[in-house]
FITORDREN-696527 format. One record per residue (C-alpha): residue in three letters; x, y, z. Coordinates in pm, 1 decimal. Example, Ala and Ser with C-alpha at 12.3 -4.5 7.8 and 13.67 -1.06 7.14 Angstrom:
! residues 2
type; xx; yy; zz
ALA; 1230.0; -450.0; 780.0
SER; 1367.0; -106.0; 714.0
END
This chain:
! residues 107
type; xx; yy; zz
MET; 1328.3; 1156.5; -695.0
SER; 1250.3; 843.5; -892.5
ILE; 948.7; 619.6; -829.3
ARG; 1183.3; 329.0; -753.2
ALA; 1382.5; 525.1; -502.8
THR; 1059.6; 640.8; -326.4
GLY; 923.7; 288.9; -321.3
LEU; 1247.7; 151.5; -178.0
LYS; 1266.6; 418.5; 81.5
TRP; 917.5; 362.3; 210.9
ALA; 975.5; -20.3; 197.1
ALA; 1265.0; 23.1; 424.9
ILE; 1050.2; 230.4; 659.0
GLY; 779.2; -32.3; 630.5
PHE; 1030.9; -298.0; 727.5
MET; 1143.8; -110.6; 1033.8
VAL; 798.1; -37.4; 1165.6
PRO; 720.3; -388.3; 1294.5
VAL; 1085.4; -407.2; 1431.2
PHE; 1022.8; -87.3; 1623.8
TRP; 686.7; -214.4; 1761.9
GLY; 844.8; -544.0; 1851.9
VAL; 1131.5; -392.3; 2047.0
LEU; 888.8; -145.7; 2219.5
GLY; 648.6; -438.8; 2296.2
PHE; 934.4; -633.1; 2442.3
ILE; 1030.1; -330.9; 2668.5
LEU; 667.8; -284.6; 2775.5
PHE; 599.7; -655.2; 2811.6
ASN; 506.5; -636.7; 3188.4
ALA; 308.5; -311.9; 3162.1
ARG; -25.7; -318.3; 3338.8
GLU; -336.7; -310.4; 3130.5
SER; -441.2; 52.6; 3087.1
ILE; -558.4; 300.3; 2822.5
TRP; -191.7; 337.6; 2714.4
THR; -139.2; -27.8; 2642.2
THR; -471.2; -41.1; 2455.4
LEU; -359.4; 259.7; 2258.1
PHE; -26.5; 88.9; 2191.1
TRP; -179.5; -211.8; 2037.4
ILE; -425.8; -0.4; 1829.9
LEU; -124.5; 186.0; 1681.0
VAL; 55.1; -143.0; 1621.8
TYR; -234.2; -290.3; 1418.5
ILE; -296.0; 42.7; 1226.0
THR; 67.1; 88.6; 1128.5
CYS; 148.1; -287.6; 1084.1
PRO; -156.2; -479.7; 951.6
PRO; 53.6; -801.5; 870.5
TRP; 70.0; -859.8; 1247.3
LEU; -295.7; -970.2; 1216.8
VAL; -186.7; -1263.1; 993.2
PRO; -197.5; -1580.3; 1213.6
GLU; 135.4; -1746.6; 1286.5
THR; 206.3; -2098.9; 1178.8
SER; 507.1; -2332.5; 1242.3
MET; 630.8; -2269.3; 901.3
THR; 606.8; -1892.0; 895.8
PRO; 671.8; -1723.7; 1220.5
GLY; 519.2; -1378.2; 1256.1
TRP; 853.9; -1208.0; 1356.1
VAL; 991.6; -1306.3; 1004.1
VAL; 679.1; -1250.4; 792.2
ALA; 555.9; -917.6; 937.9
PRO; 842.8; -700.4; 842.6
ILE; 857.8; -845.9; 490.7
LEU; 483.8; -797.7; 431.9
ASN; 483.0; -453.8; 584.9
ALA; 777.1; -349.4; 363.6
CYS; 580.6; -472.3; 55.3
LEU; 263.9; -292.1; 168.8
TYR; 442.1; 41.7; 243.9
GLY; 646.6; 29.3; -75.9
THR; 339.9; -58.8; -300.2
VAL; 124.4; 212.2; -147.1
ALA; 403.9; 475.1; -186.7
VAL; 459.7; 380.8; -548.9
GLY; 85.6; 398.4; -615.9
ILE; 53.0; 738.8; -455.1
VAL; 357.1; 875.8; -644.6
ARG; 214.6; 747.1; -980.0
LEU; -126.7; 897.9; -910.0
HIS; 31.4; 1225.6; -809.5
ARG; 243.1; 1234.5; -1126.3
THR; -55.3; 1141.4; -1349.5
PHE; -278.4; 1423.3; -1201.6
GLN; 12.9; 1666.9; -1196.4
THR; 89.6; 1602.1; -1567.1
HIS; -276.3; 1608.0; -1657.2
ASN; -338.1; 1945.7; -1477.1
THR; -26.7; 2115.0; -1622.1
SER; -110.6; 2018.3; -1977.2
ARG; -440.4; 2213.2; -1952.8
ASP; -269.4; 2525.7; -1828.6
THR; -33.4; 2558.5; -2123.2
ASP; -78.2; 2814.1; -2385.7
GLY; -19.2; 2573.2; -2672.3
PRO; -186.6; 2555.9; -3016.9
SER; -482.4; 2349.1; -2888.5
ASN; -579.8; 2617.4; -2636.3
ASN; -887.7; 2802.1; -2749.9
ARG; -837.2; 3124.8; -2556.1
TRP; -912.3; 3455.8; -2736.9
ARG; -585.4; 3634.1; -2785.3
GLY; -714.9; 3961.0; -2905.7
PRO; -673.9; 4131.3; -3241.0
END
């Protein structure tokens, strides 16, 4: 899978995370304060950090949070894939039995 496809897939997932939390928050709007509601909001802020950005009249949070979260998830995914491919290429080049390898091959 290409880096671009991976980034777009995770950006789509990142876009849907605040939508999911928003719908679930709307459903649980009248829930009593308990350990579960506290856990809910902790999970929201861990998986969707753009919700911590303060709302203004020019940028409502329900519009900005999914876009920023999509950018965050996509960027992190592309960075992880690039690092993984860099280390994977670097490690496999050491294991080859090419001309630069100084292993003793016997008589």
